[in-house]
C-alpha positions as CSV (number, residue, x, y, z in Angstrom):
1,X,131.6,129.6,108.0
2,X,135.8,131.1,108.1
3,X,136.5,134.5,107.0
4,X,139.7,135.5,105.2
5,X,141.2,138.7,105.8
6,X,142.4,140.2,102.3
7,X,144.9,143.0,102.3
8,X,145.2,145.5,99.3
9,X,148.4,147.0,98.9
10,X,149.1,150.2,96.9
11,X,151.4,150.1,93.7
12,X,153.4,153.7,95.1
13,X,156.1,151.6,97.1
14,X,156.9,149.9,93.7
15,X,156.7,152.9,91.8
16,X,159.0,154.6,94.2
17,X,161.7,151.8,94.2
18,X,161.5,151.5,90.7
19,X,164.2,154.4,89.6
20,X,166.6,152.6,92.2
21,X,166.1,149.2,90.5
22,X,166.8,150.2,87.2
23,X,169.6,152.1,88.0
24,X,171.1,149.3,89.8
25,X,170.1,146.8,86.8
26,X,172.0,149.4,84.3
27,X,174.9,150.2,86.1
28,X,175.7,147.1,88.4
29,X,173.6,144.0,87.2
30,X,174.5,144.5,83.3
31,X,177.9,145.3,83.8
32,X,178.9,142.5,86.0
33,X,177.0,139.8,83.8
34,X,178.7,141.3,81.0
35,X,182.2,141.3,82.5
36,X,181.4,137.2,83.1
37,X,180.4,137.1,79.8
38,X,183.9,138.7,78.1
39,X,186.0,136.3,80.8
40,X,185.2,133.4,78.4
41,X,185.9,135.4,75.5
42,X,188.9,136.0,73.6
43,X,188.4,139.8,72.0
44,X,189.9,141.2,69.3
45,X,191.4,144.7,70.6
46,X,189.8,146.8,68.0
47,X,186.1,144.9,68.7
48,X,186.1,143.8,65.3
49,X,185.8,139.8,66.4
50,X,185.6,137.6,69.7
51,X,186.1,133.7,69.9
52,X,184.9,131.6,73.3
53,X,188.0,130.0,74.7
54,X,186.3,128.5,77.8
55,X,188.4,128.6,81.0
56,X,191.8,130.2,79.1
57,X,191.5,133.6,80.4
58,X,191.6,132.1,83.7
59,X,194.2,129.7,82.9
60,X,196.4,132.1,81.8
61,X,195.4,134.4,84.8
62,X,196.8,132.0,87.3
63,X,200.0,131.2,85.3
64,X,200.8,134.6,85.3
65,X,203.6,136.0,87.8
66,X,202.7,139.5,87.6
67,X,199.2,139.1,88.4
68,X,200.1,136.7,91.4
69,X,202.5,139.8,92.4
70,X,199.7,142.2,92.3
71,X,197.5,139.7,94.4
72,X,200.2,139.6,97.2
73,X,200.6,143.5,96.8
74,X,196.7,143.8,97.2
75,X,196.5,141.7,100.8
76,X,199.5,143.6,102.0
77,X,198.5,147.1,101.3
78,X,194.9,146.2,102.2
79,X,195.8,144.7,105.6
80,X,198.2,147.6,106.2
81,X,196.1,150.3,105.4
82,X,193.0,149.1,107.3
83,X,195.1,148.2,110.2
84,X,196.6,151.5,110.4
85,X,193.8,153.8,109.7
86,X,191.6,152.0,112.5
87,X,194.2,152.5,115.1
88,X,195.5,155.8,114.1
89,X,191.5,157.2,114.1
90,X,190.6,155.0,117.4
91,X,193.6,156.8,119.1
92,X,192.3,160.0,117.9
93,X,189.2,159.8,118.9
94,X,189.6,158.7,122.3
95,X,192.3,161.8,122.7
96,X,189.6,163.9,121.3
97,X,186.8,162.3,123.2
98,X,188.8,163.6,126.6
99,X,188.7,167.2,125.3
100,X,186.3,169.3,127.8
101,X,187.1,172.3,125.8
102,X,187.8,173.1,122.1
103,X,186.1,169.7,120.9
104,X,184.3,171.8,117.6
105,X,187.8,172.7,116.5
106,X,189.6,169.3,116.7
107,X,187.0,167.6,115.1
108,X,187.0,170.2,112.3
109,X,190.5,170.0,112.0
110,X,190.4,165.9,111.8
111,X,187.7,165.7,109.5
112,X,188.2,168.1,106.8
113,X,190.2,165.7,104.8
114,X,187.4,163.5,104.2
115,X,186.7,165.8,101.4
116,X,189.4,165.5,99.7
117,X,188.9,163.0,96.9
118,X,191.5,160.0,96.5
119,X,193.3,161.2,93.3
120,X,194.0,164.7,95.0
121,X,195.0,162.9,97.5
122,X,197.4,161.2,95.4
123,X,198.7,164.4,94.0
124,X,199.4,166.3,97.4
125,X,201.3,162.6,97.7
126,X,203.2,163.4,94.9
127,X,204.3,166.5,95.9
128,X,205.5,165.7,99.3
129,X,207.4,162.8,98.0
130,X,208.7,164.8,94.9
131,X,212.6,163.6,94.5
132,X,213.6,167.5,93.8
133,X,210.8,169.4,96.0
134,X,209.3,166.8,98.4
135,X,209.1,168.1,101.8
136,X,208.9,164.7,103.1
137,X,211.9,163.1,100.9
138,X,214.0,166.2,101.9
139,X,213.2,165.1,105.8
140,X,213.9,161.7,105.2
141,X,217.6,162.8,103.3
142,X,218.4,164.5,106.5
143,X,217.6,161.1,108.9
144,X,220.1,159.3,106.4
145,X,217.3,157.4,104.2
146,X,217.5,158.0,100.6
147,X,214.0,157.9,99.6
148,X,213.0,157.1,96.0
149,X,209.1,156.5,95.1
150,X,210.4,156.3,91.4
151,X,212.9,153.6,92.0
152,X,212.6,151.6,95.1
153,X,209.1,149.3,95.9
154,X,209.5,149.4,99.3
155,X,209.6,153.4,99.2
156,X,206.6,153.4,96.8
157,X,204.3,151.3,99.0
158,X,205.4,153.1,102.1
159,X,204.5,156.3,100.7
160,X,200.9,154.7,99.0
161,X,200.3,153.7,102.6
162,X,200.9,156.6,104.5
163,X,198.9,158.5,101.8
164,X,196.0,156.1,101.7
165,X,196.1,155.9,105.7
166,X,196.0,159.7,106.0
167,X,192.9,159.8,103.5
168,X,190.9,157.2,105.6
169,X,191.5,158.4,109.0
170,X,189.0,161.0,109.0
171,X,185.7,159.1,108.1
172,X,186.9,156.3,110.9
173,X,187.5,159.2,113.4
174,X,184.3,160.3,113.2
175,X,182.4,157.1,113.7
176,X,184.8,156.1,116.4
177,X,183.8,159.5,118.2
178,X,180.5,159.2,117.2
179,X,180.5,155.6,118.9
180,X,182.5,157.2,122.3
181,X,180.0,159.7,122.7
182,X,177.0,157.2,122.7
183,X,178.2,155.6,125.7
184,X,175.8,156.6,128.7
185,X,177.6,158.6,131.3
186,X,176.2,156.4,134.0
187,X,178.6,153.3,132.2
188,X,181.8,155.4,132.2
189,X,181.0,156.5,135.6
190,X,180.7,152.9,137.0
191,X,183.8,151.5,135.0
192,X,185.4,154.5,136.8
193,X,184.7,153.4,140.0
194,X,185.5,149.6,139.3
195,X,188.8,149.7,137.3
196,X,191.3,152.4,138.0
197,X,193.6,151.9,135.6
198,X,192.3,153.9,132.3
199,X,194.2,151.4,129.7
200,X,192.5,148.4,131.6
201,X,189.5,150.1,131.7
202,X,189.3,151.1,128.1
203,X,190.2,147.4,126.8
204,X,187.6,145.7,129.0
205,X,184.8,148.4,129.0
206,X,185.0,151.3,126.4
207,X,186.7,148.9,123.3
208,X,184.1,146.1,123.3
209,X,181.1,148.6,123.5
210,X,182.9,150.0,120.4
211,X,182.8,146.3,118.6
212,X,179.7,146.9,116.6
213,X,181.5,150.4,115.2
214,X,184.7,148.5,114.9
215,X,183.1,145.8,112.6
216,X,181.3,148.6,110.7
217,X,184.6,150.0,109.8
218,X,186.6,146.9,109.1
219,X,184.2,146.3,106.1
220,X,184.4,149.6,105.3
221,X,188.4,150.1,105.1
222,X,188.9,146.8,103.3
223,X,186.7,147.8,100.8
224,X,188.1,151.3,100.5
225,X,191.6,149.4,100.4
226,X,190.7,147.3,97.6
227,X,188.8,149.8,95.3
228,X,189.2,153.5,96.0
229,X,192.7,153.5,96.5
230,X,192.9,153.2,92.7
231,X,192.9,157.0,92.7
232,X,196.4,157.0,94.9
233,X,198.0,154.4,93.1
234,X,197.2,155.9,89.5
235,X,198.6,159.6,90.0
236,X,201.1,158.4,92.6
237,X,203.0,155.8,91.3
238,X,201.2,154.3,87.7
239,X,201.7,150.9,89.4
240,X,205.6,151.2,89.5
241,X,208.4,150.9,89.8
242,X,208.1,147.7,87.8
243,X,204.7,147.0,88.8
244,X,205.4,146.1,92.0
245,X,202.9,148.5,93.4
246,X,200.2,147.4,91.1
247,X,196.9,146.5,92.9
248,X,194.1,144.3,91.5
249,X,191.9,147.1,90.7
250,X,194.8,148.9,89.1
251,X,196.2,145.9,86.8
252,X,192.1,145.5,85.8
253,X,192.3,148.9,84.2
254,X,196.2,148.4,83.1
255,X,195.1,145.5,81.0
256,X,191.7,146.3,80.1
257,X,191.9,149.8,79.1
258,X,195.6,150.3,78.3
259,X,196.6,146.6,77.1
260,X,193.1,146.5,75.2
261,X,192.8,142.8,77.0
262,X,189.6,142.8,77.2
263,X,189.3,139.2,78.2
264,X,191.8,139.0,80.5
265,X,190.8,141.9,82.3
266,X,187.3,140.7,82.6
267,X,188.4,137.5,84.0
268,X,190.7,139.7,86.8
269,X,187.3,141.6,87.5
270,X,185.4,138.5,88.2
271,X,188.2,136.9,90.2
272,X,188.3,140.3,92.4
273,X,184.4,140.2,92.6
274,X,185.0,136.4,93.9
275,X,187.3,137.2,96.4
276,X,185.6,140.7,97.7
277,X,182.6,138.5,98.5
278,X,184.5,135.1,99.8
279,X,186.6,137.9,102.3
280,X,182.9,139.6,103.0
281,X,181.2,136.2,103.8
282,X,184.0,135.6,106.4
283,X,183.7,138.8,107.7
284,X,180.0,138.4,108.5
285,X,180.3,134.7,109.2
286,X,183.0,134.5,111.9
287,X,184.0,138.1,112.9
288,X,180.6,139.2,113.4
289,X,180.2,136.3,115.9
290,X,182.6,138.3,118.3
291,X,180.4,141.3,118.1
292,X,177.8,142.0,120.6
293,X,175.1,145.2,119.8
């Protein structure tokens, strides 16, 4: 006669997971479902009435030149911030890893900026690029560049990218330095014997070993550029001049909370969600194949 094993599970894991599941349901699942619902509605600004309009909000969205400009700015801004943040952090991590004495001071100096909130970073950037007292504005004026965040779209974009990169370099530096220091000494010693050139040794041996760290940071930095730079944009340019530095996230805020267009802003949030999900799928579907763990 065959005997079957029966396993009895304790309800304790489910009890411990319940608070987190409730938080996710209240603050993530419900708002997402509500945004999808509102994206099909034409809402009264005072919340007194609503009309079901099917896909009209989405049609108006992609017929809007302002939205398409925001989409183009977001893509360009995210690519620049992610690439520069990763490149500068990797360079600093390699230099700090080669320092024999005083590594602690280097680490503290390069990582304490991570404690600065994006909004505070934007305020600092506002002071640096102020047309009257800005240190960087005065510096650019001395080299013949009439820098104006308030009137020139290129200057405003340049300032936003610079401040956003400065804010993100710290966390990238920490991960890259940890990745470099996790490479065993035996591998480094064998690489030194096999390859005399420092640059060739880095690109053929060290950099491939950092691929898992780099892939993780690529996902983190793109998410940062899409969402967490809201505070920098809001405090530095308010999306100006003329809406040229309005990202998709900031446009959702401006149209929804300032313009009281709940249906249109909800449609924008749904499109943004789909865009980020598609970008994440591409990263894990194609980029991760080149990563060796």
